[in-house]
N, C-alpha and C positions, 0 to 999 in steps of 0.2 A: 541748745544743748546744757544738759545739766551738768553740773560738776561733779567728779566722783567725790564720793565720804572719804576714800582714803586717804588723809593727810602727808603732806611732804616727807619723805624718809630722809631728805638733806636736814642734817642739823645745824642751825647758826654757830657759827665760829664765835671763839668766848668774848671779841667784841662786833659788834654789827660788821657784816661787811660790805665795805662801800667800793666805789670806783673813784680813781684819782680823777681829779676835773682839771682837765687841762685846759678850760677854757678856748674849745677848739671854735671858730669862726665858719659858719659854712651858712652864704648867703641863701644858698637855694633851700635851705630847710627853713631859715628864719624870716623870709620873703614869704614861703609857703603856709607857716602859721597864721601870720599877720593876719590874714584873711580869714580863719577858719572859724566857725561857729560850732558850739559843742552840737546843734541840730543838724548840721552837716556830716560833722563826724560819725554821729549816731546811724544818721541816714546811710553812710558809704559803707561803713562797718557791716550793716545786716544787710545791705545787698549784696556784698560781696561770700558772706558768709551763709546765707539763705539761698543768693542766687547762682552761685559758682563752685561751692565747694562741695557740696553735697555729703555722700556717705563717707567718704575718704577722710575728711577732718573730724566728721563725727565719731569716727572709729577710733582715730588715732588720739582725741582728746579724752574720751571716755574709757579707754584703757589703759593709756598711761596712769600708773601709781605714785611715780614720783621718787622712784627708788633711788634713784641718781648713778646706776648702773651705767649711764651713757657716759658719765663726767670724765673718767679717764682717758675717752676716746678724742678729746678736745683737745687741741693746741692752745686755744685761748686759757681754758682751765688749767692746763699743766704747767703753761707760762707766766700764770698769775698765781703762783703757789696756792694752787687748788682751791682758790675763792669760788665759790658757789653760785657767785653772780654770774660769772664766765660758764658755768658748766650747761650745757643743752637745754637741760629741762631745766635751770635757771633763768636761761635766756626766753624760756615758752612763757613761762611765769610771769615774768617781766612787761610780755607784749601781749600775746594771743589769751593768756590765761585771765589778763585783766580786761580786756575787752571782751571776752564772752561772760566772764562774773557779773559784769555791770552794764553786758545788754548793749554794749556799744557806747555806754555815755560815759566818755573820758576827754580829760582836756587839749587842747594843742599842744600844751608842753608835754603830755604823758606822748602824742603821735611824734613829735620830735624827736624824745626817748627812743620810742620804739623804731622810729626809722635808722636812729643809729645803732642801735644793737642789731636790727636786722641785716642792715647793709655794711657795716663796718665792723663787727665783732663775731659774723657767722659768714664763713666762706661757702656755704651750703654745699660742705663736701662729700658727705654721707657717710664719715667715718663712724659716726656716733650712729647710725640704724645698725651697722652690724653687732656693737655691742650691746644695743636695747634686748632685752628677753623676751619683747614682743614683736621687734623688727620696725618700731613706728620710724617713720621717717620723717626727723626734724625740718631737714631740709627746705621739704615741702612745707612745713608750717611757718616757716621764715619766710619763705617767697611768697605765702598768702598774706604774711606782713606788711613784706615790700609792697604788693600789689595794693593794698588797701591805702599804704601811705603814697602810692603815685596818684590813685584817683584822687586822693587828697593835695595831691601837687605838694608833695614834702618828702623831696629825693633828693639828697646829694648834688650839689651843683656840677661836679666835674663828670659825672657819671651821668648826670642828665643831658650834659652838653654831648657826651657821644652818642646819646640815644634820639637828641637831634641831629646831628651829623646822618644816622642809620634814616632817620624821615626823609632828610632833605637831597641826600646823594646815592641812599641804599647802600651806603660803606661806612665804615669806623673812623675814616680820617678825614673827611672832605676830600676825597682826592675826586679829581673832576675827571670827564669820561674822556677828555683827550692826555691828561698826564699819565691815566691807566694804560693808553694803547703805547705812547712815548714811551714810558717805561719798559713795558714787553719788547718793543723795539731794540731798544737800549740794549738790553741784557741778549736780546738774540745776537746785536754785532759784537757785544764783546764776549759771545759763546764761540762764534765765528773764527777768533781768532786760536781757538782751539780746537774746534770741528768746522771746517768751514763750510759744508755743505748743511749744518745744523739750519732748524727753522724752528721757532714758535709757532705751528700755525693756528690762526686765529680765526674762529667763525667757522670751523671745519666742520661740514653736517656729517654724520655717521661714525664718528670716530668711534672707537672703543672706550674711551676716556675723555671726560671732563677734569682738568684740573683747577682748582678753586684753592683761592687763598684768602688770609684776612687780610685787612686794610694797612697794618705796619709793614706789611712785604716791600708793596710799592712805595711805602713813605719812607722805611727806614732802611729795610733789608734786602733790597734789591737781589743783592749776592744768592739769597737762597731761591729766588726764580731762575737764576744763571744754573746752580747745581740741579735743578730738578730739570730744566731743558737737556744738560748732558746726559744727566741719568736716563731719562725718557730716550734720548737719541741713541745711547748706547745700547740700551735695551731692545730696541727696536719696536717701541709701542707707537702705536695709531692714536693720538691724541691732538687735543684741541685746549685753548682757553678762550673764552667770551671776550667779544669786544664791548660788549654792552654791562649795563647794572646787572648785579647777578653773580660776579666773580669774587664779590668779597662775602664767605660764609658764616663770618663773626656776628656778633648778636649781642650788644649791651643791652637793648630793649629789655632781653629776657631777664635781665637780672635786676631791671629797674622796676618789673613787674608791667612793665607797658606790653601787656600779650597782644595788643593791636597791630603795634610796629613789628613786635617778634612775626607775627603771622604776615604780615606785608613779605619782610625779608625773605621769609622762608619759601613763601609761594612766588617770588619773583626768581628765586635761587633754582628752585626745581623747574619752574617755568623755561628759564634760559637751559637747562641742560636738556627737557624737551624736547624744546625748540631747534637745538642742534642733535637733536636724537641721536645723543651718545648712548651707550648700552651702561655704564657705569659713571659715577662722580667717587674721585679721588682726591680728598683733603689734604692739605698740608698738615704740619705738624701743630695744630692746635687742639685744646681740650675742650674748653667751653665751647669752640664753634662745633664739634661732632656733638654736643650734648643738644645744642639748638638745634641740629638737622636729624638728628637720630631719636631724640628722645622727648623733645619739649615741642618745640615750633610746629613740626609733623603732626604730633597729637592736637596741639591748637588747632590746626586746620581741619581735624577732623581724620585723620589718616594714622591706623595704627602701625604702621610700619611705613617708611618713605616709600614714593613711588616711584623713583627710581633708586637700585642699590647704590650705597656709597660707603665708602671704606676709610678710615684715618690711614693716614702715611704710615705708620708701624705696621699695619696688615698688607700693605703694597709692598712694602719694603720685604718684609717677609717671604709674599709669593715669589718677589722676582730673585731672591737669593736661594731660594729653594726650590724654583723650576731653572737655576743656572742661567739664566737672564741677565744678572749681574753676576761678575766673579771678582772675587779677592784677589789683589795682587800681592798684595801685604799686610798683615793685620797690623790696627792702631798699635802701637808700643806702651806708650804711656798708663798706668795704671787708671782705670775710670772705675767710678761708683754712677748708679743711678737713680736718680727722683723719679718715683712711678706718679703721673700725674693722675689725680685724683677721676676725671671725667672719662680718661679712655681706660683704665684700670679697673675701679670698684664700677663706675658707669659701663664700660664696655667688652671686661674680661679679659683685655690683651696681655696680661701680664708674662705669659709663658711666650707668646710670642715677640714680646720686645726681646726678651731673654735670649730666645733663638737667634736674633739679629745682632743684639751686641756681642755673643759671644761669636758670631761668625767675621764680625768686623774687627773685634778688641783682642789683643793677646793676654789683658790681663784685669779680669772685672773684679771687683770687690762691692760685695752686696751692702745696701745701707742695713741698719738693723732699727725699729722692725722695717720689712720689706711687703713688696707687692701689694695687695689688698690694705694692708696694715700701715703702711707709709705715712709719714705724716703729709699733712697738707703743707705747702709752701707758704700758704698766709696768702697769695695774691688772687689767687681763681676766685671766680663766684661774683665778680665785679669789685670786690673788697679794694684790690691797687686803683682801680678804676675812679673810686670814690677822691683821690687826688691828693695833693700835698696836705692839706690839713690833718690827716690820717694818719701819716706815714710813722710818725714816732709811737704811736699807739699801736700800729701794724707788726713794726718792728718788735716792740714789748710783749705781743702775743705769739710772736715767730722764735721765741728762747728755745724751745724744746726743738725746734726744726735746727737752729743754729748746732746745739749741742749735738744733734744728730749726724751735722755736716761734720763738723768738729771730731765725731769719733770716727768716720770714716777717711779723713783725712789720716788720723792718726794711725790707721791699717795700712796705709801708705798711696791712698787715692789722690791724684792730682787734679782730676778731671771731674767736673759732673754731666753727664748725660740727660737731658731735662727734654722730650720731645713736645713742648708746649709753649707757646709764646708770653701767658701771663705767669706760667713756671720759672721762663727764665727772667722775666723782669724782677719776681719776687724773689728768686735765691740771687740775683745781682745786689737785690737791696742786702739780704741777710749775710752775706759775705762780705760786702763793704760795711753793714753797719758793726757787726762782729768780728773784722778784721779777720777773715778765714781765708788764706791764699788760696782759691780754687778757681779754675778756670770754667767756664760752664757751655756747652756745646749743645747743637740739634744731633741729633741721629744723621741728617742728611750731610752735616757739615763732615762728619768722618767717611761716612759710605763715599762719599765724593774723594775724599783723598787719598783711601786706599781701595777703590774697584780698579779693575782694568779699564784702560781708556785706550782711543787708536793712537797710536805713536804720532 
């Protein structure tokens, strides 16, 4: 691929732009580059670019004129005083463009730097693609950089450990098979105190819905399974959950560039639904998991669309409320604001359906500004929070613009943030604590469970 003749329109600052060196120690990166040779690096880069990318990457890099119009879309750029090195095009120039310009002849230290930029300074949230006059998907380019780094064995340690968990257990949190079943039975017993006839049906063939969750729910947030069981029972849904691997719909391998593990995970997920002969898969409130089964993992397996219909919890709630299967006893009274998760708003177009649900269950809804597909990323998704503690402070610096947005919503009267995504929850909790913004964060299901009509 030839480099376009047009030079970058991003002008250097008065002083050369630099990034603060926090001397982050990441054994995953350091051990990875220790065994690299320039010959291996060149071979892997060219293998990926020539063998896996095709016309899409070629079109993007030859179309980009480095105008910098994508810059103001990026929360990292805005949060770092508009340092051009944090702009989307700046990140591409520091990674993919160098690889292309030098035909893959780059050093191990360059690969370490590229891995840090692609994995911890870009949430692949796709907000920049909306601002690019040519619609270039910079998230795709960053994922290709992560793919190259993965094949070279240079991936941040914490997220690589999660990918290992996926590989070994088919779930994100090293949950054993018997622990999964025990958790479901435990939540069933808890819910029976409220509705004695309630069951969480396991391995029920021919159900209308297979409900799937992500690993942290049975590990840390089992009450969300409890709430869903109540919801399904009250709405009269014919549903089931699997007792075998395939129950976890999350996928950090997708974000490390380990497409092979991503494919295995999605194959097991869909094969489980097919074995149970369900009509539809309903996913819990998670954004990246939806992206993995609806937009990336399925395509890696060669499916243009998922082989079994799959919907996010937001769409499921929308249908239940609109069809009258769930009735609201009394709306939630505290003023709420909404964080729009990137992967279900920009990625799935659920902006209006989520607002229908929130207005149906909440008395006082205060919009963030900007909102819908223009809402700022939480700074956690895209696998960034999963890169772990070494990068937390940098992540907080990159989330300053999000903190300002939350503070503005609070000043307008919002006491609570609704975020229908697990990674968004974690990211927003970190932001509110770091910037001392006193706001509670809830899932839609938390509020829906509280305000819906239930049997006396």
